[in-house]
All heavy atoms as an XYZ file, in Angstrom:
775
protein
N      -7.738    -73.498    -21.710
C      -6.902    -73.909    -20.595
C      -6.110    -72.733    -20.044
O      -6.008    -72.560    -18.853
C      -5.977    -75.035    -21.067
C      -5.011    -75.497    -20.034
S      -5.876    -76.479    -18.805
C      -4.555    -76.904    -17.751
N      -5.528    -71.924    -20.931
C      -4.739    -70.777    -20.486
C      -5.616    -69.767    -19.760
O      -5.193    -69.169    -18.770
C      -4.025    -70.117    -21.688
C      -3.038    -71.089    -22.324
C      -3.324    -68.840    -21.271
C      -1.924    -71.538    -21.411
N      -6.831    -69.571    -20.210
C      -7.727    -68.636    -19.533
C      -8.015    -69.092    -18.112
O      -8.144    -68.279    -17.208
C      -9.035    -68.476    -20.309
C      -8.817    -67.754    -21.613
O      -7.881    -66.980    -21.745
N      -9.671    -68.020    -22.581
N      -8.126    -70.401    -17.918
C      -8.348    -70.918    -16.572
C      -7.141    -70.658    -15.678
O      -7.287    -70.358    -14.500
C      -8.648    -72.408    -16.616
C      -9.981    -72.702    -17.259
O     -10.840    -71.841    -17.325
N     -10.146    -73.911    -17.749
N      -5.941    -70.784    -16.235
C      -4.732    -70.525    -15.460
C      -4.625    -69.044    -15.124
O      -4.234    -68.671    -14.025
C      -3.480    -71.005    -16.240
C      -2.203    -70.561    -15.546
C      -3.490    -72.509    -16.368
N      -4.995    -68.172    -16.033
C      -4.936    -66.731    -15.767
C      -5.910    -66.308    -14.675
O      -5.676    -65.344    -13.965
C      -5.223    -65.942    -17.043
C      -4.075    -66.021    -18.012
O      -2.939    -66.237    -17.620
N      -4.378    -65.862    -19.285
N      -7.007    -67.025    -14.537
C      -7.986    -66.652    -13.511
C      -7.781    -67.400    -12.201
O      -8.614    -67.316    -11.317
C      -9.399    -66.910    -14.036
O      -9.598    -68.293    -14.215
N      -6.666    -68.097    -12.055
C      -6.415    -68.879    -10.847
C      -6.232    -67.977     -9.624
O      -6.463    -68.401     -8.500
C      -5.211    -69.828    -11.045
C      -3.905    -69.072    -10.962
C      -5.244    -70.952    -10.033
N      -5.868    -66.723     -9.831
C      -5.686    -65.835     -8.680
C      -6.995    -65.569     -7.949
O      -6.991    -65.152     -6.800
C      -5.062    -64.517     -9.118
O      -5.931    -63.848     -9.996
N      -8.116    -65.848     -8.580
C      -9.390    -65.665     -7.896
C      -9.607    -66.712     -6.814
O     -10.487    -66.582     -5.985
C     -10.541    -65.705     -8.894
O     -10.642    -67.003     -9.452
N      -8.787    -67.748     -6.803
C      -8.887    -68.792     -5.789
C      -8.178    -68.429     -4.493
O      -8.231    -69.174     -3.537
C      -8.292    -70.098     -6.329
C      -8.958    -70.670     -7.569
C      -8.183    -71.885     -8.054
C     -10.388    -71.033     -7.293
N      -7.526    -67.302     -4.467
C      -6.738    -66.896     -3.314
C      -7.608    -66.797     -2.069
O      -8.600    -66.095     -2.043
C      -6.076    -65.551     -3.590
O      -5.440    -65.091     -2.436
N      -7.197    -67.490     -1.020
C      -7.946    -67.463      0.236
C      -7.615    -66.221      1.052
O      -8.358    -65.839      1.935
C      -7.649    -68.718      1.045
C      -8.144    -69.974      0.380
S      -7.836    -71.428      1.368
C      -8.991    -71.155      2.684
N      -6.492    -65.592      0.752
C      -6.063    -64.447      1.551
C      -6.304    -63.132      0.841
O      -5.749    -62.123      1.223
C      -4.571    -64.569      1.902
O      -3.825    -64.639      0.679
C      -4.308    -65.760      2.765
N      -7.121    -63.122     -0.182
C      -7.318    -61.884     -0.944
C      -7.971    -60.791     -0.116
O      -7.879    -59.633     -0.448
C      -8.113    -62.148     -2.213
C      -9.530    -62.613     -1.978
C     -10.215    -62.893     -3.309
N     -11.501    -63.491     -3.073
C     -11.763    -64.785     -3.110
N     -10.809    -65.617     -3.394
N     -12.964    -65.240     -2.864
N      -8.628    -61.115      0.980
C      -9.226    -60.111      1.846
C      -8.209    -59.382      2.695
O      -8.528    -58.440      3.397
N      -6.953    -59.813      2.642
C      -5.914    -59.204      3.459
C      -5.036    -58.270      2.635
O      -3.873    -58.073      2.940
C      -5.040    -60.311      4.072
C      -5.793    -61.307      4.946
C      -4.871    -62.427      5.374
C      -6.387    -60.628      6.145
N      -5.581    -57.687      1.594
C      -4.800    -56.850      0.679
C      -4.276    -55.586      1.352
O      -3.324    -54.992      0.876
C      -5.646    -56.479     -0.526
N      -4.873    -55.162      2.443
C      -4.442    -53.928      3.095
C      -3.134    -54.101      3.857
O      -2.498    -53.131      4.226
C      -5.526    -53.444      4.059
N      -2.708    -55.326      4.064
C      -1.481    -55.576      4.807
C      -0.294    -55.361      3.882
O      -0.265    -55.845      2.770
C      -1.471    -57.011      5.374
C      -2.622    -57.178      6.351
C      -0.147    -57.318      6.044
C      -2.762    -58.568      6.871
N       0.691    -54.641      4.346
C       1.866    -54.364      3.534
C       2.712    -55.608      3.397
O       2.893    -56.369      4.331
C       2.712    -53.273      4.187
C       2.028    -51.930      4.282
C       2.910    -50.922      4.981
O       4.144    -51.054      4.918
O       2.355    -50.020      5.607
N       3.290    -55.816      2.206
C       4.150    -56.964      1.962
C       5.611    -56.667      2.258
O       6.386    -57.564      2.496
C       4.050    -57.402      0.499
C       2.831    -58.174      0.166
C       2.960    -58.690     -1.237
C       1.809    -59.605     -1.576
N       1.934    -60.147     -2.916
N       6.024    -55.411      2.231
C       7.427    -55.072      2.238
C       8.063    -55.087      3.621
O       9.274    -55.155      3.722
C       7.627    -53.684      1.625
C       7.129    -53.649      0.199
O       7.903    -54.021     -0.679
O       5.968    -53.271     -0.009
N       7.296    -55.017      4.670
C       7.863    -54.927      6.008
C       8.323    -56.286      6.478
O       7.618    -57.261      6.393
C       6.835    -54.368      6.977
C       6.406    -52.952      6.606
C       5.423    -52.441      7.576
N       6.086    -52.285      8.870
C       5.460    -51.860      9.927
N       4.191    -51.570      9.889
N       6.097    -51.747     11.067
N       9.539    -56.337      6.992
C      10.031    -57.600      7.515
C       9.565    -57.773      8.951
O       9.324    -56.815      9.675
C      11.560    -57.652      7.452
O      12.109    -56.766      8.395
N       9.470    -59.022      9.376
C       8.975    -59.333     10.710
C       9.903    -58.797     11.789
O       9.463    -58.206     12.760
C       8.822    -60.856     10.856
O       7.968    -61.310      9.828
C       8.247    -61.228     12.196
N      11.194    -58.977     11.593
C      12.143    -58.561     12.616
C      12.157    -57.048     12.774
O      12.166    -56.530     13.896
C      13.534    -59.071     12.276
N      12.162    -56.328     11.662
C      12.229    -54.875     11.775
C      10.937    -54.300     12.339
O      10.963    -53.352     13.118
C      12.538    -54.242     10.418
O      11.471    -54.452      9.528
N       9.788    -54.864     11.960
C       8.536    -54.352     12.490
C       8.401    -54.655     13.974
O       7.873    -53.849     14.729
C       7.343    -54.909     11.715
O       7.267    -56.305     11.870
N       8.893    -55.802     14.411
C       8.857    -56.131     15.830
C       9.776    -55.203     16.622
O       9.424    -54.750     17.709
C       9.249    -57.587     16.049
N      10.932    -54.909     16.055
C      11.861    -54.015     16.734
C      11.300    -52.599     16.809
O      11.435    -51.925     17.830
C      13.207    -54.017     16.017
N      10.662    -52.143     15.721
C      10.049    -50.814     15.733
C       8.954    -50.727     16.783
O       8.835    -49.744     17.500
C       9.452    -50.493     14.365
C      10.461    -50.225     13.289
C       9.805    -50.085     11.933
O       8.563    -49.943     11.882
O      10.520    -50.114     10.940
N       8.151    -51.766     16.859
C       7.050    -51.762     17.810
C       7.559    -51.751     19.242
O       7.017    -51.057     20.087
C       6.159    -52.978     17.577
O       5.179    -53.034     18.577
N       8.587    -52.544     19.501
C       9.138    -52.589     20.854
C       9.728    -51.241     21.234
O       9.621    -50.814     22.383
C      10.193    -53.685     20.962
N      10.323    -50.572     20.270
C      10.912    -49.266     20.563
C       9.835    -48.201     20.746
O       9.955    -47.335     21.606
C      11.865    -48.866     19.439
N       8.782    -48.249     19.946
C       7.753    -47.206     19.990
C       6.726    -47.450     21.089
O       6.473    -46.582     21.905
C       7.037    -47.113     18.642
C       7.965    -46.651     17.537
O       8.980    -46.030     17.803
N       7.631    -46.965     16.316
N       6.090    -48.606     21.070
C       5.008    -48.893     22.014
C       5.509    -49.499     23.310
O       4.995    -49.187     24.363
C       3.990    -49.845     21.391
C       3.255    -49.222     20.221
O       3.286    -47.984     20.108
O       2.672    -49.973     19.447
N       6.467    -50.382     23.201
C       6.929    -51.082     24.372
C       5.957    -52.156     24.819
O       6.150    -52.784     25.846
N       4.894    -52.408     24.053
C       3.890    -53.380     24.436
C       4.114    -54.735     23.788
O       4.465    -54.833     22.617
N       3.923    -55.754     24.584
C       4.094    -57.119     24.094
C       3.039    -57.455     23.041
O       3.335    -58.126     22.049
C       3.995    -58.090     25.275
C       4.201    -59.526     24.901
C       5.440    -59.983     24.489
C       3.155    -60.425     24.965
C       5.637    -61.297     24.142
C       3.346    -61.751     24.618
C       4.581    -62.193     24.217
N       1.833    -56.972     23.229
C       0.767    -57.226     22.266
C       1.058    -56.614     20.907
O       0.758    -57.203     19.870
N       1.668    -55.438     20.914
C       2.017    -54.785     19.653
C       3.095    -55.562     18.915
O       3.054    -55.689     17.685
C       2.478    -53.365     19.910
N       4.048    -56.107     19.655
C       5.095    -56.909     19.035
C       4.489    -58.170     18.413
O       4.809    -58.534     17.277
C       6.187    -57.279     20.061
C       7.172    -58.272     19.485
C       6.924    -56.032     20.518
N       3.602    -58.836     19.155
C       2.962    -60.038     18.608
C       2.109    -59.718     17.385
O       2.070    -60.500     16.432
C       2.110    -60.716     19.675
C       2.861    -61.492     20.742
C       1.890    -62.127     21.723
C       3.752    -62.544     20.134
N       1.462    -58.581     17.400
C       0.664    -58.166     16.242
C       1.536    -57.984     15.015
O       1.193    -58.439     13.922
C      -0.081    -56.861     16.550
O      -0.939    -57.078     17.666
C      -0.888    -56.386     15.357
N       2.672    -57.340     15.192
C       3.574    -57.126     14.063
C       4.185    -58.428     13.559
O       4.366    -58.601     12.356
C       4.666    -56.130     14.433
C       4.137    -54.729     14.541
O       3.162    -54.378     13.885
N       4.760    -53.915     15.366
N       4.492    -59.340     14.461
C       5.022    -60.636     14.045
C       3.963    -61.413     13.268
O       4.257    -62.025     12.235
C       5.526    -61.436     15.267
C       5.843    -62.861     14.906
C       6.759    -60.763     15.857
N       2.738    -61.381     13.739
C       1.658    -62.074     13.033
C       1.411    -61.449     11.665
O       1.179    -62.165     10.678
C       0.371    -62.027     13.868
N       1.490    -60.136     11.563
C       1.331    -59.461     10.281
C       2.440    -59.868      9.318
O       2.196    -60.123      8.144
C       1.333    -57.930     10.476
O       0.284    -57.582     11.365
C       1.153    -57.206      9.160
N       3.648    -59.960      9.817
C       4.767    -60.413      8.988
C       4.581    -61.841      8.512
O       4.914    -62.179      7.373
N       4.043    -62.697      9.376
C       3.791    -64.084      8.984
C       2.731    -64.155      7.892
O       2.870    -64.917      6.923
C       3.360    -64.902     10.202
N       1.686    -63.367      8.025
C       0.633    -63.341      6.999
C       1.205    -62.838      5.680
O       0.900    -63.375      4.611
C      -0.565    -62.481      7.460
C      -1.523    -62.222      6.320
C      -1.285    -63.157      8.608
N       2.069    -61.831      5.752
C       2.687    -61.302      4.537
C       3.552    -62.352      3.846
O       3.557    -62.460      2.620
C       3.519    -60.064      4.852
C       2.670    -58.877      5.201
O       1.509    -58.802      4.843
N       3.251    -57.936      5.922
N       4.281    -63.133      4.636
C       5.110    -64.188      4.070
C       4.252    -65.247      3.390
O       4.578    -65.711      2.290
C       5.971    -64.839      5.173
O       6.771    -63.839      5.786
C       6.870    -65.918      4.612
N       3.149    -65.626      4.012
C       2.253    -66.610      3.413
C       1.588    -66.071      2.146
O       1.422    -66.803      1.163
C       1.216    -67.070      4.430
C       1.787    -67.815      5.643
C       0.690    -68.089      6.661
C       2.474    -69.091      5.232
N       1.220    -64.782      2.167
C       0.641    -64.171      0.969
C       1.650    -64.143     -0.169
O       1.303    -64.383     -1.326
C       0.177    -62.741      1.268
C      -1.171    -62.648      1.928
C      -1.603    -61.212      2.042
C      -1.935    -60.718      0.649
N      -2.617    -59.425      0.645
N       2.899    -63.834      0.158
C       3.947    -63.800     -0.857
C       4.143    -65.182     -1.477
O       4.282    -65.299     -2.698
C       5.253    -63.288     -0.258
C       6.352    -63.184     -1.288
O       6.111    -62.817     -2.431
N       7.559    -63.504     -0.886
N       4.153    -66.214     -0.656
C       4.312    -67.574     -1.178
C       3.137    -67.952     -2.072
O       3.320    -68.584     -3.124
C       4.435    -68.567     -0.027
N       1.941    -67.549     -1.677
C       0.766    -67.847     -2.486
C       0.830    -67.133     -3.832
O       0.571    -67.733     -4.876
C      -0.492    -67.442     -1.728
C      -1.762    -67.788     -2.451
C      -2.997    -67.348     -1.692
O      -2.915    -66.378     -0.918
O      -4.038    -67.965     -1.898
N       1.196    -65.865     -3.802
C       1.266    -65.124     -5.063
C       2.392    -65.642     -5.952
O       2.247    -65.684     -7.178
C       1.428    -63.630     -4.797
O       2.662    -63.365     -4.175
N       3.514    -66.065     -5.348
C       4.597    -66.638     -6.143
C       4.182    -67.979     -6.745
O       4.575    -68.304     -7.863
C       5.860    -66.814     -5.291
C       6.551    -65.513     -4.967
S       7.065    -64.584     -6.415
C       8.398    -65.593     -6.975
N       3.378    -68.745     -6.026
C       2.874    -70.007     -6.564
C       1.999    -69.760     -7.780
O       2.111    -70.444     -8.804
C       2.080    -70.773     -5.508
O       2.896    -71.125     -4.431
N       1.128    -68.761     -7.679
C       0.279    -68.418     -8.818
C       1.115    -67.892     -9.975
O       0.834    -68.196    -11.132
C      -0.784    -67.399     -8.422
C      -1.855    -67.967     -7.524
C      -2.366    -67.204     -6.493
C      -2.343    -69.244     -7.714
C      -3.347    -67.717     -5.669
C      -3.329    -69.757     -6.888
C      -3.829    -69.005     -5.866
N       2.157    -67.117     -9.661
C       3.033    -66.607    -10.719
C       3.780    -67.756    -11.397
O       4.008    -67.726    -12.606
C       4.016    -65.592    -10.150
N       4.152    -68.771    -10.620
C       4.795    -69.944    -11.200
C       3.859    -70.710    -12.111
O       4.274    -71.216    -13.167
N       2.593    -70.812    -11.721
C       1.612    -71.497    -12.566
C       1.410    -70.738    -13.869
O       1.306    -71.326    -14.941
C       0.273    -71.652    -11.813
C       0.419    -72.661    -10.679
C      -0.839    -72.092    -12.760
C      -0.777    -72.720     -9.743
N       1.384    -69.409    -13.773
C       1.200    -68.579    -14.965
C       2.447    -68.537    -15.840
O       2.382    -68.158    -16.994
C       0.825    -67.152    -14.572
C      -0.535    -67.026    -13.946
C      -0.779    -65.580    -13.535
C      -2.091    -65.431    -12.822
N      -2.305    -64.044    -12.377
N       3.605    -68.873    -15.258
C       4.851    -68.852    -16.007
C       5.610    -67.549    -15.901
O       6.573    -67.340    -16.625
N       5.231    -66.676    -14.986
C       5.920    -65.398    -14.837
C       6.989    -65.423    -13.751
O       7.711    -64.445    -13.591
C       4.920    -64.268    -14.518
O       4.224    -64.590    -13.320
C       3.929    -64.085    -15.656
N       7.109    -66.507    -13.030
C       8.137    -66.641    -11.994
C       8.918    -67.932    -12.242
O       8.368    -68.921    -12.723
C       7.510    -66.668    -10.609
N      10.192    -67.894    -11.893
C      11.015    -69.087    -12.071
C      10.725    -70.100    -10.963
O      10.170    -69.757     -9.912
C      12.511    -68.728    -12.037
O      12.843    -68.229    -10.737
C      12.849    -67.689    -13.101
N      11.121    -71.314    -11.224
C      10.922    -72.376    -10.234
C      11.672    -72.062     -8.952
O      11.170    -72.299     -7.853
C      11.403    -73.723    -10.798
O      10.748    -73.953    -12.044
C      11.110    -74.859     -9.856
N      12.847    -71.516     -9.079
C      13.667    -71.177     -7.914
C      12.965    -70.152     -7.021
O      12.952    -70.264     -5.794
C      15.024    -70.644     -8.377
C      15.924    -70.146     -7.294
C      16.411    -71.269     -6.455
N      17.255    -70.756     -5.401
C      18.001    -71.492     -4.656
N      18.024    -72.789     -4.846
N      18.734    -70.977     -3.730
N      12.372    -69.129     -7.625
C      11.663    -68.109     -6.853
C      10.465    -68.700     -6.125
O      10.210    -68.372     -4.963
C      11.189    -66.982     -7.776
C      12.306    -66.158     -8.371
C      11.818    -65.192     -9.432
O      10.750    -65.436    -10.036
O      12.519    -64.198     -9.655
N       9.756    -69.588     -6.797
C       8.588    -70.221     -6.172
C       9.016    -71.098     -5.004
O       8.436    -71.033     -3.920
C       7.799    -71.044     -7.217
C       6.692    -71.830     -6.549
C       7.237    -70.134     -8.302
N      10.064    -71.884     -5.211
C      10.536    -72.776     -4.141
C      11.032    -71.968     -2.951
O      10.735    -72.308     -1.797
C      11.630    -73.725     -4.675
C      12.318    -74.467     -3.551
C      11.042    -74.703     -5.671
N      11.775    -70.892     -3.203
C      12.265    -70.050     -2.101
C      11.110    -69.456     -1.299
O      11.133    -69.456     -0.061
C      13.154    -68.931     -2.630
C      14.525    -69.424     -3.059
O      14.908    -70.542     -2.665
O      15.213    -68.681     -3.795
N      10.098    -68.950     -1.993
C       8.960    -68.338     -1.304
C       8.175    -69.367     -0.501
O       7.773    -69.105      0.637
C       8.047    -67.651     -2.314
N       7.981    -70.551     -1.067
C       7.223    -71.590     -0.366
C       8.005    -72.108      0.839
O       7.423    -72.342      1.911
C       6.840    -72.726     -1.330
C       6.287    -73.922     -0.594
C       5.839    -72.219     -2.360
N       9.313    -72.255      0.709
C      10.116    -72.728      1.846
C      10.164    -71.688      2.960
O      10.138    -72.037      4.142
C      11.517    -73.107      1.378
C      11.486    -74.362      0.516
S      13.059    -75.127      0.249
C      13.538    -75.590      1.878
N      10.200    -70.403      2.598
C      10.151    -69.351      3.613
C       8.796    -69.366      4.329
O       8.728    -69.205      5.545
C      10.401    -67.996      2.980
C      10.486    -66.877      3.985
C      10.793    -65.536      3.332
O      10.804    -65.422      2.117
N      11.047    -64.540      4.150
N       7.730    -69.585      3.573
C       6.403    -69.673      4.184
C       6.303    -70.886      5.107
O       5.695    -70.807      6.175
C       5.329    -69.740      3.108
N       6.905    -71.997      4.702
C       6.890    -73.192      5.542
C       7.626    -72.940      6.857
O       7.150    -73.316      7.923
C       7.530    -74.368      4.810
C       7.563    -75.638      5.622
C       8.289    -76.769      4.912
O       8.891    -76.565      3.863
N       8.225    -77.949      5.476
N       8.775    -72.275      6.777
C       9.531    -71.965      7.982
C       8.746    -71.014      8.886
O       8.722    -71.180     10.111
C      10.872    -71.345      7.606
C      11.769    -71.064      8.785
C      13.108    -70.502      8.364
O      13.309    -70.113      7.212
N      14.021    -70.435      9.300
N       8.083    -70.042      8.301
C       7.276    -69.104      9.076
C       6.123    -69.827      9.764
O       5.828    -69.573     10.933
C       6.734    -67.992      8.157
O       7.839    -67.311      7.568
C       5.876    -67.014      8.922
N       5.468    -70.725      9.043
C       4.359    -71.477      9.625
C       4.834    -72.374     10.762
O       4.186    -72.459     11.807
C       3.662    -72.302      8.548
C       2.425    -73.060      8.976
C       1.352    -72.104      9.492
C       1.884    -73.881      7.823
N       5.976    -73.022     10.597
C       6.505    -73.868     11.668
C       6.871    -73.044     12.897
O       6.653    -73.474     14.033
C       7.724    -74.645     11.167
C       7.369    -75.753     10.208
C       8.589    -76.453      9.636
O       9.710    -75.950      9.734
N       8.377    -77.598      9.029
N       7.395    -71.843     12.683
C       7.708    -70.953     13.803
C       6.439    -70.527     14.530
O       6.394    -70.520     15.766
C       8.475    -69.714     13.302
O       9.666    -70.144     12.639
C       8.826    -68.786     14.438
N       5.411    -70.189     13.767
C       4.139    -69.783     14.378
C       3.527    -70.928     15.180
O       2.984    -70.708     16.275
C       3.164    -69.317     13.300
N       3.632    -72.132     14.680
C       3.097    -73.295     15.395
C       3.885    -73.532     16.682
O       3.304    -73.828     17.735
C       3.098    -74.536     14.492
C       2.042    -74.372     13.404
C       2.847    -75.808     15.295
C       2.110    -75.435     12.316
N       5.197    -73.369     16.631
C       6.021    -73.555     17.827
C       5.690    -72.501     18.882
O       5.596    -72.817     20.075
C       7.498    -73.488     17.458
N       5.493    -71.262     18.457
C       5.125    -70.198     19.399
C       3.764    -70.489     20.010
O       3.566    -70.343     21.215
C       5.154    -68.825     18.706
C       6.593    -68.446     18.381
C       4.495    -67.759     19.567
C       6.725    -67.231     17.504
N       2.812    -70.922     19.179
C       1.481    -71.259     19.692
C       1.566    -72.373     20.728
O       0.938    -72.306     21.789
C       0.571    -71.693     18.547
C      -0.835    -72.043     19.019
C      -1.511    -73.059     18.173
N      -0.731    -74.292     18.126
C      -0.965    -75.251     17.250
N      -1.900    -75.111     16.356
N      -0.245    -76.352     17.257
N       2.369    -73.398     20.448
C       2.502    -74.504     21.395
C       3.092    -74.049     22.725
O       2.654    -74.496     23.788
C       3.367    -75.610     20.786
C       2.681    -76.336     19.637
O       1.444    -76.191     19.480
O       3.390    -77.049     18.890
N       4.072    -73.156     22.675
C       4.669    -72.646     23.914
C       3.668    -71.799     24.704
O       3.621    -71.875     25.931
C       5.912    -71.802     23.600
C       7.080    -72.611     23.121
C       7.613    -73.475     24.226
C       8.863    -74.184     23.776
N       9.415    -75.046     24.820
N       2.877    -71.000     24.010
C       1.873    -70.174     24.696
C       0.824    -71.058     25.357
O       0.437    -70.832     26.508
C       1.230    -69.174     23.707
C       0.003    -68.528     24.304
C       2.238    -68.126     23.291
N       0.368    -72.090     24.653
C      -0.621    -73.004     25.229
C      -0.044    -73.744     26.423
O      -0.704    -73.896     27.460
C      -1.137    -73.993     24.158
C      -1.944    -75.121     24.771
C      -1.958    -73.257     23.111
N       1.202    -74.176     26.314
C       1.855    -74.863     27.418
C       1.988    -73.957     28.639
O       1.734    -74.379     29.776
C       3.232    -75.356     26.972
O       3.926    -75.929     28.034
N       2.369    -72.709     28.414
C       2.490    -71.757     29.524
C       1.127    -71.492     30.161
O       1.019    -71.415     31.388
C       3.105    -70.448     29.030
N       0.091    -71.366     29.353
C      -1.248    -71.149     29.876
C      -1.689    -72.330     30.730
O      -2.262    -72.148     31.811
C      -2.235    -70.927     28.728
C      -3.656    -70.806     29.189
C      -4.108    -69.640     29.788
C      -4.557    -71.862     29.041
C      -5.417    -69.518     30.205
C      -5.856    -71.754     29.473
C      -6.293    -70.589     30.053
N      -1.427    -73.533     30.259
C      -1.798    -74.723     31.036
C      -1.034    -74.805     32.334
O      -1.584    -75.219     33.366
C      -1.599    -75.983     30.188
C      -2.563    -76.150     29.012
C      -2.176    -77.376     28.188
C      -3.993    -76.238     29.484
N       0.234    -74.407     32.315
C       1.013    -74.385     33.555
C       0.451    -73.388     34.559
O       0.381    -73.664     35.757
C       2.480    -74.042     33.265
C       3.224    -75.179     32.589
O       2.726    -76.330     32.616
O       4.304    -74.920     32.035
N       0.023    -72.231     34.064
C      -0.559    -71.232     34.954
C      -1.880    -71.718     35.527
O      -2.175    -71.507     36.715
C      -0.735    -69.881     34.203
C      -1.577    -68.907     34.998
C       0.630    -69.278     33.901
N      -2.701    -72.377     34.729
C      -4.001    -72.850     35.232
C      -3.847    -73.996     36.226
O      -4.737    -74.207     37.039
C      -4.906    -73.304     34.077
O      -4.263    -74.337     33.334
C      -5.250    -72.136     33.162
N      -2.738    -74.705     36.182
C      -2.516    -75.804     37.125
C      -1.956    -75.336     38.470
O      -1.893    -76.107     39.416
C      -1.544    -76.826     36.515
C      -2.175    -77.672     35.459
C      -1.237    -78.771     35.002
N      -1.535    -79.089     33.623
C      -0.649    -79.176     32.655
N       0.626    -78.989     32.899
N      -1.025    -79.456     31.438
N      -1.511    -74.095     38.539
C      -0.926    -73.588     39.780
C      -1.985    -73.500     40.861
O      -3.117    -73.151     40.613
C      -0.332    -72.189     39.560
C       0.916    -72.153     38.783
S       1.505    -70.455     38.717
C       2.891    -70.645     37.664
N      -1.542    -73.806     42.087
C      -2.451    -73.687     43.217
C      -2.362    -72.275     43.774
O      -1.319    -71.680     43.859
C      -2.065    -74.681     44.305
C      -2.286    -76.116     43.888
C      -1.939    -77.083     44.992
O      -1.497    -76.679     46.067
N      -2.133    -78.362     44.743
N      -3.507    -71.778     44.152
C      -3.548    -70.414     44.695
C      -3.547    -70.441     46.180
O      -3.982    -71.228     46.857
C      -4.817    -69.688     44.210
C      -4.883    -69.581     42.733
S      -4.110    -68.050     42.260
C      -4.135    -68.208     40.515
């Protein structure tokens, strides 16, 4: 049973995203991008990278909780942060889709 728990990290769906840094915060990376590039696409890229990092952190903390190397509090904090990040991403997506639909309805 313990061997199965130790190999649970192989179930990670995001393991292909290992090249993404975990330490960069979304706000600071977005601010850096806006200052350096000035491009809206670069800011969105950095925000999306930060969201993926938050989700990866929650996943790894969940696995650490299963293995017993992380406390319940750490796991709950990471999962709640991931939930908030996901809800923010969904809200942004909904606003972008709504704006796109408004533009397509405009008469030329």
